[in-house]
C-alpha positions in Angstrom: 0.0 0.0 0.0 1.4 3.4 -1.0 0.7 6.5 1.0 0.5 10.2 0.0 1.5 12.4 3.0 1.1 15.7 1.2 -2.0 16.8 3.2 -1.0 15.2 6.5 0.1 17.2 9.5 -0.1 15.8 13.1 1.9 16.3 16.3 0.1 13.4 18.1 0.4 10.6 15.6 3.4 9.7 13.4 3.3 8.5 9.8 4.7 5.1 11.0 1.7 4.8 13.5 -0.7 5.3 10.6 1.1 2.7 8.4 0.8 0.2 11.3 -3.0 0.7 11.8 -3.6 0.0 8.1 -1.7 -3.3 8.7 -3.7 -4.1 11.9 -5.7 -7.3 11.1 -8.6 -6.0 13.2 -8.6 -2.4 11.9 -12.0 -1.0 11.0 -12.4 0.9 7.7 -15.6 2.8 7.5 -17.4 4.9 5.0 -19.2 7.5 7.2 -22.9 8.0 6.5 -22.7 11.7 7.1 -23.6 13.6 3.9 -20.6 15.9 4.0 -18.1 13.0 4.1 -19.9 10.9 1.5 -19.7 13.7 -1.0 -15.9 13.9 -0.7 -15.4 10.1 -0.5 -13.5 10.2 2.8 -13.1 7.1 4.9 -12.3 6.4 8.5 -9.7 3.9 9.8 -9.6 2.8 13.4 -6.8 0.6 14.4 -4.0 -0.2 16.9 -0.2 0.2 16.3 2.2 -2.7 17.1 2.7 -1.1 20.5 -1.1 -1.0 21.1 -1.6 2.7 20.6 -5.2 3.3 19.3 -5.3 5.6 16.3 -8.2 7.2 14.3 -7.5 8.5 10.8 -9.4 10.1 7.9 -8.3 9.3 4.4 -9.1 9.1 0.7 -8.1 6.3 -1.6 -7.7 5.7 -5.3 -7.4 2.0 -4.7 -3.6 2.2 -5.0 -2.7 5.2 -3.1 -4.0 6.2 0.4 -4.0 10.0 1.1 -4.1 10.5 4.8 -5.9 13.8 5.7 -5.9 13.7 9.5 -5.1 11.4 12.4 -5.3 11.4 16.1 -5.5 9.1 19.1 -8.9 7.4 19.5 -11.4 8.7 22.0 -12.7 6.4 24.8 -15.9 5.8 22.7 -13.9 4.9 19.6 -11.7 2.5 21.6 -14.9 0.8 23.0 -16.3 0.5 19.5 -13.1 -0.9 18.1 -12.7 -3.4 20.9 -16.3 -4.5 20.6 -16.1 -5.0 16.8 -12.7 -6.8 17.1 -14.2 -9.3 19.5 -17.1 -9.9 17.1 -14.6 -10.9 14.4 -12.8 -13.5 16.4 
């Protein structure tokens, strides 16, 4: 998977952290149902790094290239959702 970092700026999450969440076998990739996100074809990815750090990212994709727009640590609610969905997939 190739990444385009041209739009990405974050002090809380590194580019390596984002690469790791996309490799997380339990990562959740979601197409939000909010109209403003659907028009711009933006997706969400929730996953954990190899060290267990929970990360939330917003990205677009051409199918070959992932352009990360924003990323941050997950909130408590997002961690709960991620953990619940991960257990469902076991």
